[in-house]
Kinemage of the C-alpha trace (Angstrom):
@kinemage 1
@onewidth
@group {chain A} dominant
@subgroup {mainchain}
@vectorlist {calphas} color= white
{ca met a 1} P -0.141 0.030 24.708
{ca met a 2} L 0.636 -3.392 23.330
{ca phe a 3} L -1.729 -5.711 21.525
{ca asp a 4} L -2.080 -9.497 22.507
{ca gly a 5} L -0.641 -9.750 25.445
{ca asp a 6} L 3.067 -9.255 25.264
{ca ser a 7} L 2.997 -11.509 21.652
{ca ile a 8} L 2.588 -8.087 19.465
{ca lys a 9} L 4.285 -4.709 19.998
{ca ala a 10} L 3.508 -2.729 17.487
{ca leu a 11} L 4.746 0.170 15.694
{ca ile a 12} L 2.045 2.494 13.924
{ca ala a 13} L 4.155 4.528 11.454
{ca ile a 14} L 2.727 7.138 9.203
{ca pro a 15} L 4.534 8.490 6.029
{ca ala a 16} L 3.948 12.264 5.809
{ca tyr a 17} L 4.277 14.586 2.746
{ca asn a 18} L 3.065 17.626 2.812
{ca glu a 19} L -0.411 17.070 4.972
{ca glu a 20} L -0.402 19.928 7.018
{ca thr a 21} L -4.603 19.885 6.182
{ca arg a 22} L -5.298 16.566 7.473
{ca ile a 23} L -2.650 15.061 9.574
{ca ser a 24} L -3.958 16.734 12.721
{ca ser a 25} L -7.112 15.064 12.259
{ca leu a 26} L -5.422 11.454 11.558
{ca leu a 27} L -3.470 12.086 14.657
{ca arg a 28} L -6.204 12.832 17.291
{ca lys a 29} L -7.791 9.480 16.588
{ca leu a 30} L -4.594 7.779 17.232
{ca gly a 31} L -4.789 8.682 20.752
{ca pro a 32} L -5.261 5.714 22.378
{ca trp a 33} L -1.995 4.038 20.376
{ca lys a 34} L 0.055 7.946 20.700
{ca asn a 35} L 2.769 6.466 22.269
{ca gln a 36} L 3.327 3.697 19.660
{ca val a 37} L 3.238 6.274 16.689
{ca leu a 38} L 6.137 7.250 14.707
{ca val a 39} L 5.506 9.913 12.143
{ca val a 40} L 8.086 10.348 9.375
{ca asp a 41} L 8.086 13.474 7.551
{ca asp a 42} L 9.332 13.262 4.313
{ca ala a 43} L 10.874 16.595 3.721
{ca ser a 44} L 7.498 18.380 3.657
{ca thr a 45} L 7.672 21.919 1.994
{ca asp a 46} L 4.747 23.090 4.148
{ca his a 47} L 3.527 22.590 8.095
{ca thr a 48} L 3.249 18.986 8.382
{ca tyr a 49} L 6.109 19.043 10.660
{ca his a 50} L 4.548 21.864 12.751
{ca glu a 51} L 1.421 20.207 12.716
{ca ile a 52} L 2.751 16.799 14.087
{ca thr a 53} L 4.589 18.265 16.982
{ca lys a 54} L 1.684 20.577 17.972
{ca glu a 55} L 0.179 17.158 18.314
{ca gly a 56} L 2.695 15.825 20.616
{ca phe a 57} L 3.386 12.835 18.358
{ca arg a 58} L 7.098 11.409 18.259
{ca cys a 59} L 8.440 12.551 14.686
{ca tyr a 60} L 11.081 11.631 12.577
{ca arg a 61} L 12.088 14.598 9.898
{ca asn a 62} L 13.696 13.399 6.659
{ca met a 63} L 16.212 16.588 5.153
{ca val a 64} L 15.758 15.090 1.984
{ca asn a 65} L 12.592 13.029 0.085
{ca thr a 66} L 13.246 9.439 0.163
{ca gly a 67} L 9.805 8.189 -0.545
{ca leu a 68} L 8.054 5.163 0.839
{ca ser a 69} L 11.169 3.059 0.301
{ca gly a 70} L 13.100 5.375 2.904
{ca phe a 71} L 9.934 5.743 4.982
{ca tyr a 72} L 9.997 1.820 5.656
{ca lys a 73} L 13.519 1.651 6.254
{ca val a 74} L 12.965 4.666 8.677
{ca ala a 75} L 10.382 2.553 10.641
{ca trp a 76} L 12.268 -0.746 10.353
{ca asp a 77} L 15.360 0.479 11.950
{ca phe a 78} L 13.097 2.340 14.880
{ca ala a 79} L 10.891 -0.527 15.377
{ca ala a 80} L 13.876 -3.004 15.625
{ca ala a 81} L 15.818 -0.776 18.054
{ca his a 82} L 12.947 -0.334 20.621
{ca gly a 83} L 11.769 -3.357 20.780
{ca tyr a 84} L 9.145 -3.732 18.646
{ca thr a 85} L 7.818 -7.230 16.947
{ca his a 86} L 5.713 -5.693 13.772
{ca ile a 87} L 5.232 -2.628 12.113
{ca leu a 88} L 1.636 -1.257 11.140
{ca ser a 89} L 1.659 1.480 8.760
{ca leu a 90} L -1.231 3.854 7.549
{ca asp a 91} L -1.293 6.809 5.133
{ca gly a 92} L -1.179 10.477 6.750
{ca asp a 93} L -3.639 11.713 4.319
{ca gly a 94} L -6.445 10.076 6.546
{ca gln a 95} L -7.700 7.786 3.594
{ca his a 96} L -7.112 5.071 5.976
{ca asp a 97} L -9.147 4.805 9.568
{ca pro a 98} L -7.247 3.975 12.613
{ca ala a 99} L -10.444 2.291 13.904
{ca tyr a 100} L -9.143 -0.848 11.988
{ca ile a 101} L -6.120 -0.884 13.595
{ca pro a 102} L -7.109 -3.728 15.973
{ca leu a 103} L -8.446 -5.767 13.384
{ca phe a 104} L -4.956 -5.891 11.703
{ca ile a 105} L -3.447 -6.781 15.121
{ca thr a 106} L -6.120 -9.434 15.196
{ca ala a 107} L -4.841 -10.793 11.559
{ca leu a 108} L -1.258 -10.546 12.415
{ca arg a 109} L -1.628 -13.991 15.043
{ca glu a 110} L -1.716 -15.957 11.671
{ca asn a 111} L 0.059 -14.019 9.257
{ca thr a 112} L 3.235 -12.551 8.576
{ca ile a 113} L 1.821 -9.762 6.512
{ca val a 114} L -1.510 -8.431 6.363
{ca val a 115} L -2.886 -5.759 3.791
{ca gly a 116} L -5.919 -4.023 3.814
{ca asn a 117} L -8.675 -4.426 1.066
{ca arg a 118} L -10.193 -1.445 -0.031
{ca phe a 119} L -12.255 -3.275 -2.989
{ca his a 120} L -14.464 -5.404 -1.203
{ca his a 121} L -17.020 -2.818 -2.180
{ca arg a 122} L -16.864 -0.755 -4.810
{ca thr a 123} L -19.158 1.710 -4.292
{ca gly a 124} L -18.122 5.592 -4.492
{ca ile a 125} L -14.619 4.457 -5.803
{ca pro a 126} L -13.833 6.658 -8.969
{ca pro a 127} L -13.571 4.560 -12.158
{ca ser a 128} L -9.722 5.448 -12.829
{ca lys a 129} L -8.890 4.243 -9.407
{ca ile a 130} L -10.617 1.097 -10.033
{ca ala a 131} L -8.971 0.551 -13.085
{ca ser a 132} L -5.603 1.666 -12.064
{ca asn a 133} L -5.791 -0.705 -9.147
{ca leu a 134} L -6.926 -3.740 -11.178
{ca phe a 135} L -3.888 -2.803 -13.300
{ca ala a 136} L -1.426 -4.251 -10.680
{ca ile a 137} L -3.718 -6.770 -9.225
{ca leu a 138} L -3.763 -8.478 -12.311
{ca leu a 139} L -0.115 -7.879 -13.343
{ca phe a 140} L 0.278 -10.044 -10.067
{ca arg a 141} L -2.073 -12.459 -10.873
{ca gln a 142} L -0.799 -13.006 -14.397
{ca tyr a 143} L 2.841 -13.019 -14.281
{ca leu a 144} L 3.795 -13.911 -10.906
{ca asn a 145} L 0.934 -16.089 -9.908
{ca ile a 146} L -0.078 -14.032 -6.489
{ca ser a 147} L -3.713 -13.573 -6.127
{ca leu a 148} L -4.621 -10.996 -3.925
{ca pro a 149} L -7.886 -8.201 -4.076
{ca asp a 150} L -5.502 -5.205 -3.384
{ca val a 151} L -1.780 -4.773 -3.755
{ca ala a 152} L -1.403 -1.119 -3.640
{ca cys a 153} L -2.713 -0.537 -0.452
{ca gly a 154} L -0.555 1.580 2.458
{ca phe a 155} L -2.734 0.530 5.678
{ca arg a 156} L -0.852 -3.332 6.181
{ca ala a 157} L 1.015 -4.526 8.988
{ca phe a 158} L 3.667 -6.978 9.159
{ca lys a 159} L 6.195 -8.896 11.079
{ca ile a 160} L 9.678 -7.918 11.880
{ca asp a 161} L 12.173 -10.813 11.185
{ca ser a 162} L 15.976 -10.548 12.043
{ca arg a 163} L 16.877 -13.067 9.593
{ca tyr a 164} L 16.551 -10.681 6.553
{ca asn a 165} L 16.485 -7.174 6.058
{ca leu a 166} L 13.471 -5.095 4.377
{ca pro a 167} L 13.937 -5.187 0.776
{ca val a 168} L 15.399 -2.158 -0.742
{ca thr a 169} L 13.567 -0.813 -4.036
{ca ser a 170} L 12.539 2.209 -5.816
{ca lys a 171} L 10.731 4.866 -3.972
{ca phe a 172} L 7.046 3.391 -4.318
{ca gly a 173} L 7.775 -0.381 -5.380
{ca ile a 174} L 8.524 -1.164 -1.777
{ca ile a 175} L 4.656 -1.922 -1.385
{ca tyr a 176} L 4.818 -4.212 -4.212
{ca glu a 177} L 8.069 -5.617 -3.220
{ca met a 178} L 6.819 -6.638 0.346
{ca leu a 179} L 4.100 -8.720 -0.854
{ca ile a 180} L 6.310 -10.641 -3.715
{ca phe a 181} L 8.999 -11.122 -1.118
{ca gln a 182} L 6.976 -12.658 1.572
{ca ser a 183} L 4.920 -15.057 -0.686
{ca gln a 184} L 7.959 -16.320 -2.427
{ca arg a 185} L 9.139 -17.073 1.069
{ca gly a 186} L 5.868 -19.005 1.637
{ca ser a 187} L 4.619 -16.817 4.350
{ca ser a 188} L 0.956 -16.313 4.913
{ca ile a 189} L -0.326 -13.182 3.759
{ca gly a 190} L -3.311 -12.221 4.852
{ca thr a 191} L -6.079 -8.882 4.132
{ca val a 192} L -8.755 -7.073 5.974
{ca pro a 193} L -11.859 -5.201 4.755
{ca ile a 194} L -11.171 -1.615 4.887
{ca pro a 195} L -13.654 1.160 3.561
{ca ala a 196} L -11.847 3.219 0.466
{ca ile a 197} L -11.553 6.810 1.451
{ca tyr a 198} L -11.576 9.002 -1.504
{ca phe a 199} L -11.612 13.068 -0.625
{ca pro a 200} L -13.609 15.340 -3.482
{ca asp a 201} L -10.014 16.653 -4.519
{ca ala a 202} L -8.232 13.546 -4.555
{ca pro a 203} L -6.665 13.044 -7.952
{ca leu a 204} L -8.124 10.614 -10.508
{ca asp a 205} L -4.599 10.386 -11.724
{ca thr a 206} L -1.805 7.955 -11.187
{ca lys a 207} L 1.664 9.448 -10.918
{ca ile a 208} L 3.975 7.836 -13.352
{ca asp a 209} L 6.606 7.164 -10.288
{ca glu a 210} L 3.928 4.808 -9.109
{ca ile a 211} L 3.198 2.845 -12.138
{ca asn a 212} L 7.222 2.586 -12.907
{ca gly a 213} L 7.847 1.212 -9.197
{ca leu a 214} L 5.108 -1.184 -9.876
{ca leu a 215} L 6.470 -2.252 -13.279
{ca glu a 216} L 10.062 -2.213 -12.211
{ca thr a 217} L 9.523 -4.654 -9.420
{ca ile a 218} L 7.497 -7.223 -11.260
{ca leu a 219} L 10.429 -7.100 -14.089
{ca arg a 220} L 13.100 -8.171 -11.482
{ca tyr a 221} L 11.060 -11.026 -10.968
{ca his a 222} L 9.759 -11.802 -13.986
{ca ala a 223} L 11.146 -10.588 -17.371
{ca val a 224} L 7.945 -9.918 -19.736
{ca pro a 225} L 8.699 -8.223 -22.951
{ca glu a 226} L 4.862 -6.703 -22.911
{ca leu a 227} L 6.305 -4.742 -19.552
{ca gln a 228} L 9.195 -3.402 -21.401
{ca arg a 229} L 7.154 -1.994 -23.776
{ca ile a 230} L 4.680 -0.129 -21.402
{ca val a 231} L 7.816 1.141 -19.937
{ca glu a 232} L 9.204 2.395 -23.028
{ca ala a 233} L 5.655 4.001 -23.750
{ca ile a 234} L 5.855 5.586 -20.556
{ca gln a 235} L 9.412 7.307 -21.120
{ca glu a 236} L 7.836 8.568 -24.350
{ca arg a 237} L 4.895 9.963 -22.213
{ca ser a 238} L 2.957 7.919 -24.917
{ca asp a 239} L -0.535 6.405 -24.344
{ca phe a 240} L -0.644 2.496 -23.610
{ca gln a 241} L -3.045 -0.189 -23.734
{ca thr a 242} L -2.686 -3.512 -22.718
{ca thr a 243} L -4.696 -6.722 -21.644
{ca leu a 244} L -4.279 -9.189 -18.227
{ca cys a 245} L -6.204 -11.826 -17.345
{ca asp a 246} L -8.124 -11.317 -20.493
{ca ile a 247} L -9.172 -7.908 -19.578
{ca gly a 248} L -8.420 -4.571 -21.425
{ca phe a 249} L -6.659 -1.750 -20.388
{ca leu a 250} L -6.261 1.867 -21.417
{ca ala a 251} L -3.657 4.161 -19.975
{ca asn a 252} L -3.773 8.052 -21.444
{ca his a 253} L -0.753 10.254 -20.640
{ca cys a 254} L -1.865 13.324 -18.284
{ca pro a 255} L 1.003 15.846 -18.578
{ca pro a 256} L 3.113 16.422 -17.073
{ca asp a 257} L 3.615 13.491 -15.068
{ca ser a 258} L 0.358 11.043 -14.671
{ca tyr a 259} L -1.693 8.771 -16.374
{ca arg a 260} L -5.452 7.990 -16.307
{ca phe a 261} L -6.453 4.232 -16.541
{ca lys a 262} L -9.648 3.249 -18.325
{ca val a 263} L -11.268 -0.277 -18.260
{ca asp a 264} L -14.478 -1.857 -18.972
{ca val a 265} L -16.749 -1.341 -15.626
{ca asn a 266} L -18.890 -4.247 -16.321
{ca gln a 267} L -15.520 -6.706 -16.507
{ca ala a 268} L -13.894 -4.903 -13.530
{ca glu a 269} L -16.966 -5.878 -11.424
{ca lys a 270} L -16.439 -9.358 -12.490
{ca met a 271} L -13.083 -10.195 -11.655
{ca phe a 272} L -13.127 -7.978 -8.523
{ca gln a 273} L -16.184 -10.435 -7.465
{ca ser a 274} L -14.239 -13.138 -8.443
{ca leu a 275} L -11.455 -12.337 -6.673
{ca gln a 276} L -13.558 -11.794 -3.180
{ca asp a 277} L -15.177 -15.051 -3.788
{ca thr a 278} L -11.680 -16.627 -4.201
{ca leu a 279} L -10.668 -14.850 -0.802
{ca thr a 280} L -13.941 -16.235 0.891
{ca gln a 281} L -13.506 -19.693 -0.348
{ca lys a 282} L -9.511 -19.956 0.551
{ca thr a 283} L -10.898 -18.798 4.259
{ca his a 284} L -13.519 -21.423 4.457
{ca asp a 285} L -11.099 -23.859 3.447
{ca glu a 286} L -8.044 -22.740 6.175
{ca pro a 287} L -8.130 -25.518 8.553
{ca lys a 288} L -9.502 -23.990 12.211
């Protein structure tokens, strides 16, 4: 199935690592687009690969875990080799509802890259996830002058352009690198409101690899002593505090390899509302 006539041919790419309990449910929802789906099993140690093949979906199996950077490289190469014009990715854990895929495709008609916005409504989102995501959002705003309501969402779609290669960065930093790269090129970045789905057994902490991917990516574009200080605190597994856009953040180390973020709930709510208002105003101001 193609979208929007012949102008958009999107590969639906899914990273999967140890998702044997949820991947089948997700794939069944992708039935209408089955022939456009590529699942990348990133060296799972459980029965993820078996579940994928049992559902009859195409799967590329890594023998070594390469993270999101490796996943996007596989998807990019496959899409370019098979005539796809775009890649649409969503997580393999069921936190992204495939019913929203058509909205991403519609948004691609006017944008080079489109990212899911999980924070247009914050009800039901764990406070620590509100805090960690706002931390990333405000790093972009304060140090890169990029204002987006969600910078870490894996539900995204983007155009394949033969004039440049996919940026190569750390395992997790690729999701940030994409946005910075496109912003600096002057590309149009769109957003699609999606529900934030957090399962009861979902971890409330943020992995150190994810935090380092964010910080190291920003430091490549803007050398900031404050961010280097945080990197050093993480290396020492120390708690750290910082202020971004006049909002204070506290991050407590949770052994062995995570941090739990805290932020004033009222300040966070006001900031998210401000980001949403800015996005709404920008949409209204765009020429029809």
